N, C-alpha and C positions, 0 to 999 in steps of 0.2 A: 473293656476299658477300666483302668484302675480307679477305684473310688478313693479320693483323698479326704479322709475323715477329719473332723474337728471334734473337740471334746463333747461327748454326749450323742454324737451322730451314729447311726447304725447302717448296716448294709447286709443284704441277704447273701447267704452262702449256698452255692449250688453243688458243692463237692463235700464229701465226708472226710476224705484223706487230705490233710493240709499240712503246711509247714509255716511256722511263725518265725520270721527272721528279724533279728535285733542287731542294730549297729549302734555302737556308742564310742565315744572318744577315750574311754578308760575302761579297764576291766570291771565288769559288773557281774552280779549273780542273777541267773534266770531260773525261775521256777514256774510251776503251773499247779493250780488248785481246782479240784472238783467240788461243786457245791450244789445244794438242792434249789428248789424254786424260790426260796427265801434268801438265797445267797449264803447259807450256813454250811461250813465245812464240818463234817461229822467226826473226823478223826485224822490222825497223822497219815493213815494209809490213803487218804484222799489228796495228798500233796506229793507231787513229783519235784525233787530238789536234788542238788549235787550229791547228797548222802544216800538218796534212794531215787535214782534218775528215771526209773520206769514205773509207771502205774497203768492201770487199764486204760488204753487209748492214748497214753501220754509217754513221751520220752524227752528228757531235757539234758542239757550239758552237765558234765561232771565236774566242772571247775569254773572259776570266774574267768571271763575273757572279754575282749572288746567286741567280739561278734559271737552271735549264737544262732543256732537253728533248732527249733523245737518241733518235734513231730507230733501230730494230733490225728487220731482216727476217731471221728465222732460216732461211727457205728459201733466202736468197741467200748465206749464208756458205759458204765452201768445205767440201767433204766432209771434209777433214782437220781441221776445227775441231770440237772437242768442248766448248769452254767459251768464254763471252764474259764478260769481267770489266769491271765499271764502276768506274773509278778516279777518285778525287777528290783534289785537292791544293791547298794554299794557294799563291798566287803567290809566287815567289822574289823578284820585282821589286816595288818600291814599299815603302810604309811601313806595310803592313797587318800583321795578326797572323801569327806564325810558327809557331804550334802550334794544333791543334784544341781543346786544352783551354781556350783563351782565347776561344772563340766558341761560339755556340749549336750544339747537336747537329744535324748535317745530317739532313734527312728525305728519303728516297728512296722513290719509288712506281713500280710497274710497272703500266701501263695498256694497254688496247686503243686502237685508233684512234678509237673513239667516246668516249674519255675515261673509260670505266668502269674503276675501280681493281681490279686483280687481287690485288696484294700490296704491302705497304708495310713500311718498316723505318726506325726512328729510330736513328741510329748514336751510341750513348752509350759512355761509358767511355774516351774518348780523352783524352790528356793532352799529352805532348811530341811526339806524332806530327804530321807535316806533310803526309803522304800516306796514303791509306787505300783498300783494296779494299772497296767498299761492298757490291756484289751480285755474284753469279755466276750466269749462265744456263748450264746444262750439259745435255748430251745423255746420256740413260740409257735403254738398250734401245729406241732409236728415238724416244723422246719427250723433250721438253724440260721442265726444271724450273728454278725460281729458288731460290737459297740466299742467306740473309743471312750475309755474311762479317764485315765490320767489322774486318779485319786492318789495323792501322796501322803506319806506318814513320816513325821519327824522322829517318831520313836522306833523306826526301823521295822524289820520283819515281825518282831514280837507284837508291836502295836497293830500292824496290818492284820496278822492272823487272829489276834484277839478281837478286832473289829468284825471279823468274819465268823465269829462264834466258835473258834477252835478252843476247846478246854485246855489242851496242852500247848498253847501258843508259845510260851516262854521256853519250855523244854525243846520244842521243835526248832525254834529260832537258834537256840544254843547249839543244837546238833548240826544245823546248816552251817553255822559259823565255823564249827570244828572241821567239817568236811571241806569247806572252802579254804580254810587255813592250811590243811594238808595239801590241797591242790596248788595253792600259791607257793608252798615250800618247794615244790618240784618244778615250778615254772621259771624259765629264764627271764629275769627282770628286764623290761624294756627301758631304754634310756629316757629320762624325762625331757620335756620340751625346753627350748631356750627361753630365757626371759625376754621381755619386749625390748629392752635396751641392748640386747646382744652381749651382755657381760659374760666373759668366758672365765671368770675367776672361779677356780675350783673351791676356794674357801667359801665363796658365796653360794656354792652348790647350784650353779646355773649352767649345766652342760649343754652342749649343742643339741639341736633337734635331731632325734633319731628317726630313721625312716618309718618306724612303726607308728610314729605320731602323724604321719602324712596321710593325704587322701581327702577327697571332698565327700561330704555326707550326701546320701541320696536325698534329693530334694523332692517335694511333693510334685507329682506329675512326671518325674523322671524315671524311666524304665531301667531296671537293672541290666547289667551287661549280658550280652549273648552268651549262651553256654555251648560247649562243644557238641551237645546232642540236639541242637536245633531249636530248642525253646529259649526261654530267658533264664539266665543264670541266677541262682540265688543271690540275694544281696545281704544275707545275714550270716550268722556264724555257724560254726560246725561243732560237732560233739567232740569233747576232748579225748574220749577213749579211742584207742587206735582202731577198734573194730567197727566204729561208726563213721561212715563217710560223711564229709562235711564240705561246705563251701562258704567262705566268709565274704562279706561285702566290704566296701571301703569304709574307713573310719573318718570322722570329721577332722578337719585341720584348720583351727581358727587362725593359725599364723601364716597359712599359705598365701602367697601374693598372687597366685593365679589359680583358676579353677579349670583345669584341663579335663577333657573327657576321660572317664575311666576306661582303661583298656579292656577289651573283651577277654573273657575267661579263657577262650580257646585260641586267641590271637597271639601274635609275637609280643614278647616283653619289650616295652619301650625303654631303651637304654639312655635316653635323655633324663629319665627319672623325674618327671614333673611332680610326683608326690613328695619328693625329697627336698623341694625348694623351701626356703625360709627367708623371712624378711631381713634377717641380720647379715649373713655373709653374702658376698657377691657370687654370681654364678661362675662356674669354671669356664675358662676359655676353651673353645673347640680345639681339640688336638687330633682329630681324625677326620678324613674326608667324608663327605656325606655318602650314604649308601646309594647304590643304584636303584632305580625304581623297581619295586617288587622284591628287593633283597632286604634282609634284616640289617639293622644298624650294626656297625662294627663296635664291639665293646672297647672301652678305654678305661684304664686304671685311673681312679680319682676323678670320675666324671660327676660325682655328687657335689653338692655345694658345701662350702666350708672356708674358713679363713686360711687354713694350711692344708698341705697335702695329707698329713696324718688325719685331720678332721674329715677331709673328703673321702679318704679310704675307709675310715670308720663308718661314715654314713653309707658308703657304697656296700660295705659288707652287710650292714643291717638291712639295706634294700634287697640284697640278694637273698638274705634269710627270709624276708617277708614274701618276696616273689615266689620262692620255692614252696613256702607254706601255702600260699594261695593257689598256685598252679596245681599242687598235689590235692588240695581240697576240692578244686573244680573237678579233677579227674575222679576222685572218690565219690563225689556227689553224682557225677554222670553215671558211673557204674551202678551206684545205688539206685538211681532212677530207672536205669535199664532193667535191673533185676526186679524192681517193684512193678514195673510195667509188664514184664513177662509173666510174673506171678499172677497178676490180675487177669491178664488175657487167658492164661491156662486155667485159672479158676472159673472164668466165664465159660470156657469150653467144657469143663467137667460138670458144671452145674446144669447143663442141658443134656438130658438123657439121650436125645437124638444124635448128639455129636460125639458121644463117648465111643461109639463103634463105627467101623466103616472108614472109608477114605476121607470123608468130610472132617472128622475129628483129627485124623493124622495130619491132614493138610493145615488145619488151624494151628495145631501144636508146632508144626515145622515152621509156619510163618511167624509165630511168636518167637521162636528161638532165633530165626534169621534176623528179625528186627532187633533182638537183644544183641546179637553178635555185631550188627551194623552200628548200633549206638556205642557199644564198648570200643569198637575199632575207631570210631570218630573221636572218642575221648582219648584213646591211646595216641592217636595221631597228633592231637592238640598238645598233649603232655610231652610227647617226644620233641615237638617243635620248640616248646618252652625250655625243655631240658637241654637241647642242643645249644640254645643261646646262652643259658646260664653256665653251661660247661665252658663255652668260649669266653665268657666273662671271668669265670674262675681261673682259667688258664692265664689270663692277662693280669688279674688282680693279685694272685698269690705271689708271683715273683717281685711285685712292687711293694709288698708289705714291709714296714720297718720292723726292727727287732721285737718291739712290744707285741706286735701282731703276728709275727712270723713263726713258722714251725722251727723246731730245734735243728732240723736238717737243712734249713735255708742257708744259702751262701752269704746272706746279709750278716750272719753272726761272725764270719771270718774277718769282717771289717768293723767289728764292734768297737765302739768307744763309749766310755761312761757319759751318759747324757748330761746336759746342763739344765733341762726342764723335765717336769713330770709329763708323761704322755697322757692322752685322754683315756686310754683303756689298756687292757691286758688280755692276751689270749690264754685261755685255760684248757683248750682242746678243740675238737672238731665235732660237728653235728651232721647227721645225714638221715635220710628217710629210706625205707625199703624200695619205694618206686624210683629213687634216684641214688642208688648206692654208690655211683661213681663221683658224685658231687659232694665235696666236703665243705661245709660252711664254717669258717672260723668262729668259735664261741668267744666273743669279746665281752668283757665286763668293765664297767667304768671304774676309774681310780679317783680318789681313794675308795677302797672296797666299802660297800654299804652293808654287806652281809659277811658273816664268817663263812669259812669253808669246812666241809666235813668230807674227808677222804674215807669212804666206807671200806673197811678191811674185812667185812663179813661176806658171806656168799651173796652174789648178785643174782637177779632173776634170769639173766641171759648168759650166765657163765657157761662155757662149753665144756667144763669139766677138766680143763687143762690145769686148773689150780685147785685140785682136790685137797692138797695140803694147805691147811689154814695158815701155817707158818710162811709158806711161799707167797700166799696172797697178802698176808700182813706185811711182808718185806716189800712186795711190789707197791703196796699202798704207801709205805714210807718213802720209797723211791719217787713215787708220784708227788708226794708232798715236798720233797727236796727239790724236784724240778720246778714246781710252782714257786717255792720260796726263792730259788736262785733267779728265776725270771723277775720276780718282784725286786730283788736286790739289784738286778742288772738295769732295770728301766728307771730307777729313781736316781737322782743326782747323788754324788758322794756325800755321805753323812746324813741323808734324809730318810733312811729306812734302816731299822734295827730289828734283828731277829733273835728271839729267845726260844729255847727248846726245853721242854720237860719230857724226860725219858726215864721214868722211875726205875724200871728194871734193867735199863741199858740194852734192851732188845733191838733198838734202832741204831746201834753204833755203826754197823757197816754201811747202811744207806746214808747215814749222816756224815760219813767220812769226808766227802768233798767240802762240806760247809766247815767242818772242824779243821781240816788240813790247811785250807786257805785263810783261816782266821777271820771270816766275815761274821761270825756269831758274836753277840754281845758278851757272852761268857760260855764256858763249856756247858754241855747239856746237863740240866739239873737231875740228880739221881735221888731215889728214895723219897720217903714221905717228907723229910726235912727240906730237901731241895724243892719239892712241890710247894710246900708252905711258903718258902722264902720268895720264890718267883711270883707266886700269886699275890702275896702281900705287897710286893713292890709295885706290881702293875695295877692292882686295885687302888693303891694309894695314889698312883699317878693319875688314874681316871678321876678320883675324887678331887685332886688339886686342880686339874685342868677344868673340870666341871664347875667347881666353885668360882674359878677365875673368869671363865667365859660367862657364866650366868650372872656374875656380879659385875660384869663390865670392867674387869681389872685384869685383862690378859697380860699386861706388862708387870704384874706384881708377883709372877712366879719366882721361885728361889733362884739366885744366881747360879749359872752353870746348868740350869735345867735342860735336859735333852728334849728338844722340840720335834725330833724326827718322828715319823710314823713307826709304830711298834707292831711286830707280828709275834704271836706266841704259838709255837707248834707244840701240840700235846700228843704224845704217843701212848698207846696202851691204856687209854682211859677205860675204866675207872681205877686201874691199879695204882696204889699209892695215894688215893684221894679219900679223905674222910669227909664227914658231912659239911664241915666248915669250908673245905677246899671246893666241894661241889657247889656250894652257894656262891663262892667267889667266882668260880668259872661261869656260872649262870649270869652273874652280874657283869662280867667282862663281855659275854656274848650280847647282852641286852644294851649296855651303856657304852661299851668300849668303842665301837666304830665311829660314833659321833665325836669322840674325843681322842682319836688317833691311836687306839689300841685294837688290833684285829686278831681274830682267833682262827687257827687252822687245826682241826681235830683229826687225828688218825685213830679210828676206833671202830669196833664192831658193836652195834647197838645192843645186840643180844647179851653181851657181857655186862651191860649195865641194867639189865631187866629187873634186878633186885630192887632198884629204886622206884619201880612202878611208874605211874603217870607223872611223877615229880619232874622227870627230865624230858617229857614230851615237848614242852615249849622250847627247850634248848635245841632239840633236834630239828624242830620246825623252823627255828630262826636261822639255821645254817643252810647254805647251798650244798646239797649232797652231790658229790662227785665220786666216780668209781675208778679203780686202777685198771679195770678191763672194760671193754665195750659193753654198754648197758643202755636199754631204751627207757630211761626213767625221767628224762627231762621233757618239758612241754614248752612250746612257743607261746608268746603272750597274745597272739591273735586268735587262733582257733584251737589251740591246745593239742596239736598233734603230738604223739609220743615219738620223740627224736632219739636216735641212738647216739650216745655220747662216747667219744674216744679221747682219752687223756693225751695231753701233750708231753711226750716222753723223749728223752735223749736217745738217739739211735744206739744200739749195742756197739760197744767198742769205741764210740766217739769220745774225744777229749774236749769237746766244745764247752761243756759245762764248767770243767775246772779251769779252762783258759779264760772264760768270761769271769768267773769268780776271782781269779788271780788279778785281773784288771780292776775289779771292784775293790779288792783289798788294797791294792796299790794306790788307787785314787783316794780311798778312805784315809790312808796313812798321810798323804799329802794334805788332805783336808784338815786333819787334826793338827 
């Protein structure tokens, strides 16, 4: 029976190999610290954190996430260790919450390898704290126990580690922040929740609730969902690295109007999407007949909640993204458990000299392998069932997507008209996992863009060698940037989006031809150092003016004829043509521009700017890295799976891009 702990309460542990599962309503950092009998951490090597995720007996997540699973082997920790502390912290980087009092109370559970929950603790009462010691596993008279701690620190990880006697506390906290920032830079940003009054104004930055915000938190006494291998499924997070299987638990949803039971990890996906409900928009009307008893529900395009079909489709796509992430995490966790169980059984067989030889040992080994195969088969069956339903949903949803969400080969572009309103989001490509290679999840980002984009023209980790020529890869990167820019121009109303191009050496002339020929650019691409300086000076001045007007509460005092449209700057071949002043202006635009209507799209090979050293590291981290070829560098915001990204490119020989841009140019002429 699960022990529901309160602060200060302890509970005995009967197992040495454990998992600590953490669920939170926002991405948090998870770490674990080894300490002596006095609670003192002797050195940085006694702390497992995203920058050094494995230590003796410990393994933690490699990035910030809403769910975590920490592996603990108490038999493997050094003899000098008497305590193992589970540390949670809010990321110092990014624009997320800075105190635990502003987020849902984190839920922590200690489980066995079979998923059976031993003890749980909901950390309540936090306010200004940004770091907390959640649990403590401690050795007492040769036995291990778990204690609910809940000690928070307003000074963050640095104060927490200092309090535990670590001499290098501030240096280690800084290193953890850097590692987390790098992880957040590759993570697909989840949409923020809707405000309480349901305001959909994009100027007020109150977007609709994304599916990633949904789900009910595990309550004290509530068992986690069943797993495909027969035990209880983990209710906590997974490891972000692709080689570490993981299974996340549900995240709290303070805005949900209903608390529906969490679906089982191995069961069919519920296409009524109870986790996606929100108090603001009305639920969608039923558009499909109910499924026959014993049959999965028939998928329907737009069955998520929202005020409009675009909003419903947006929420549904995010729901599919989350469902696939969690189903895959359940499968990986089940396989990991099966392998761990087989290894333990084989180890027991080999540890007994009497069973090493003869038929008894062979029979035990064969039985262990058979149980492993059975568990893996059960996990694969559950995954296949979920994938079949997600495939059916994708086949229904993809044809129903509007231009902003659709692929370039979608028939919806043949009936394209310049819109009258800004859509909620934009498709930048597709995402898929190796276990579900046939399912492509549209990668949607909110508009206006909150981060700049970096189209990496350097060698990617998963390149198959077909672009051994760096010039060919650079040209494809520029074509990718043009496709993204064209889509942005197409989904904004006439006159509300302006594109500038810096191409110092003129190397992007051919890929840029569609934008130049149709006349949708604000001006011809800027060439040479003089062109770079001119464009950057005008855009930085624009950001300064808007910033002063907004912060001074005098937005109507902008100069007459001031262009209030969103601005996009495409930079090719960085850092060619950039001096130190231009580099600082570019960094300024990347940091301050998005909040004041100026967005950045870099087409660059990071190695070519290595001469600047760490000066440009914040610039690269602030941009969302995309690639012109498939690459598995992006992570989801729930469990941190490594997703393969494929860019949204125009099919070879298709004229759809120029046809769409011609309509944009014609509408702009009428608008002016």
